[in-house]
N, C-alpha and C positions, 0 to 999 in steps of 0.2 A: 718495570724491571722485575724479573723473577728472583727467587731466592738463590739462584745458581751464581749469579754475580752480585756480590754484596759490596756496597760502597760506604765508606765512613770517613770522617775527617777529624783529625786531632792536631790542633794548631795549624801549622802551614803545610801539613802533609795529608794528602788524600790516599787512602788505602783501598784497593780493589781486591776482593778475595774470590777466587774460583772455588765454589763450594758445592761440589758434586762427588764427594768422596766415595759414595757407594758405587759409583760408575767409573772410578779411577780418574775422575775429573776429565773424562772424555766430553767433548763439547759438540752439541748440534750446531748447525748453521745459525739457527735462531739464537743460540746462546753466544756464538761468536759475534753476532750482530749486537747483542746486549753488552758484551765486553767492549766493543768498539764505541757504542753509545756512551758507556760509562767513562771511557778514556776521554772522549770529546767533551763530556760534561765537566770532568775534572780539569781539563785543559782551559776551559773558559773561566775558571775561578782564579782567585789571587794566590792559590796554593803555590808553594815553591818546589814541591816534589810530588810525584805520583808513584806509589808502590803497587806492584802486582805480585801477589802471593797466592797460596792455595791452602785449603783445608784438607786434612787427610794425609795418607801416606805418600801420595804422588802430587807433583806439581800439575801436570797435564799430560795425559797419554795420547793426545791428538784429537782428531775429529771423530765423533761417534760413527762407526761404520754402519750402524743400523739406521742412520739418518739418510735415507735415500733421496736423491734429487728429484726424481720424477720428471726431469726436463726432457722434452721431446726432441730437441736438437742441440747442436753445439752452442749456438748463440744463447739459447735459453739456459743451458747448463752453466755457461760462463756467468750469466747475469744472476742466476738463482744460487749458485754454489761456490763459484770460484772468486768472483769479485768481492763478496763479503769477507773472505779470508784476507785478500790483499788490502782491503779497507782497514782491517785491524792493524796490520803492519804500518800502513800509512798514518794511522791515527797516532801511533806511538812516535813515529818520526816527526809528525807535524806539531805535537805537543810542545809548547814553549818551555815547559818545565822538564828537568831531567826525569826520565821514567826508570825506575829501579825494579828489577826482577829479583825476588827472593826465592831461590829454587831448592827444592828437596825432592828426594825420591825420583821417580821417572819423569822425564821431560822428553816426550817422543813426538815426532811430527810437528804439529802446530805448537806444541810445548817447546820444542827445540827452537823453532822459528821465533817465537815470542821472546825467548831468552836471548837470542841474538839481536833481535830488533831493539830491545831496551838499551838505554844509554849505559847503564851499569847493571851487571848481573852478578849477584852474590850467590854462590852455590855451596850447599852443604857438601861435606866430603863423601856423603853417601849418594849424592845426585848422580843420575845416569841419563845419557843423551843418545838419541837414535833417530834416524830418518828411515822408518821401516816400510815405506810405501812400495818399494820394489819387491817385497815379499808377495805382493799381489799384482806384480807387473804394472804398477802405476808409477810413472816418473814423478818424483816429488819436487817438481819445478817451482811450485808456489813457495814451499818452505825453503827451497834452495835460494830463491830470490832474496829472502831475508837473511840468509846465512852468508851469501857471497861477499858482502861488504867487510866481513870480519875474519874470514878464514881463507887459507890458500886453496888453490884449485886442487892440489894433491890431497889435502885433508878432506875437502868436501867430496871429491870423487871416492875416497876411501869410505866415507860414511855412507854414501849412496850405493856403491857397487858391492862393497864387502858386507854391508848390513851389520856392521859391528856396533855394539852398544858401547859408548865411550864412558869412561869414569870421569868424575869431576876434575881430577888432575889432568887427564888427557884433554878435556874440554878447555882447561886453562892454557895448556901448552899450544893449542891451535888458535886461541883467541876467541873462543866461543863464549867464555865467561870472563869476568873481571878479576875475581878472587875466589879462593876456596877456603872455607873455615870448617872446623868441627861442627857437626849438626847441632850439638848442644849450645854452640856460640853464635848460631845464625842470627837470632834476634839482636844480640849484643853488637854484632857486626853491622846490622842494619841501623841500629840506633846511633852508632858511631858516625857513619857516613851521613845520616840524616841531620845530625847535630851540626856537622860541618856545612852541609848544603843549605840548610835553612838559616844559617847565620850570615849567609851571603846576601847581597842586595839583588833584588829581582832583575834589574836591568843587566847586571853582569851574568846572571844565570841564563837569561834569554839570549844574550849575545854569544855565549859559549855554545848553547844548543843550536843556534842558527848557524854558527861557524862549522860545527861538526856536521850539520846537515848538508852543507854545500862544498866543504873543503876538498873532499875526495873526487869531486866532479869538475873541478876548475883547473885551468892551466895556471902555471906559477905566477905570471904577471898579474892576471886577474885576481888570483887568490891574495897576493900581496896588497893590491888595492882594496879588496874587500875587507881584509884584516885591519887595515888602517882606518877605513870608514867605521867599522864596527867598534874599534877602540875609541875613536873620536866621539862617537855617539854616546858611549858609556861615560867617558870623561866629562862630557858636557851636561850630563844628566844631574838632577839634584840628589838622586839616591844612588850611591855606589860605595 
């Protein structure tokens, strides 16, 4: 793993830091792959939470546009450039632990998508969100796929077609982030939620994460059965 994605563990929390501030935390596809690998590695541990944050003035301004694909055809382009991005979103969703984004500065493109994909997203009041791909006539369908579960069609269409950069408060209103705090209180807000999460038993955390993963895709009767089975499993476990 390069120095762009730094991983550390303190107690029951694994923290992943995007550390390319000199490039506004723009990520190449290789670095997106590194982030995915780091998420998967953290997922395989007994950590109770995974935090994704960034060093420098911005969270992540998206994919580095200078990172050309060089793919000769559509299939090769999908394999080399598009699927690694989708894999990052999938790794966040598949992690058994809650994944928490700590967002400040600009979160554009991939940065907006990661914010949405995480289970909890804490935004500084100075954070800004945008899907800018249509400025280059590129439909941001990959990022949109990560945003769709959390925001309305109207809100997403506005972000894409109007190309408006949203404030943190606007992002909160449409469901893109969980909460907004003054930037100076960002770490304190993270510490507070981590104290709560890590004090809970692992089976309960996993059950909630699993439920959130499937709940919005199930019909009501099946969802009711799933919820009963999930709760019964936790109640019968030794640790809860």
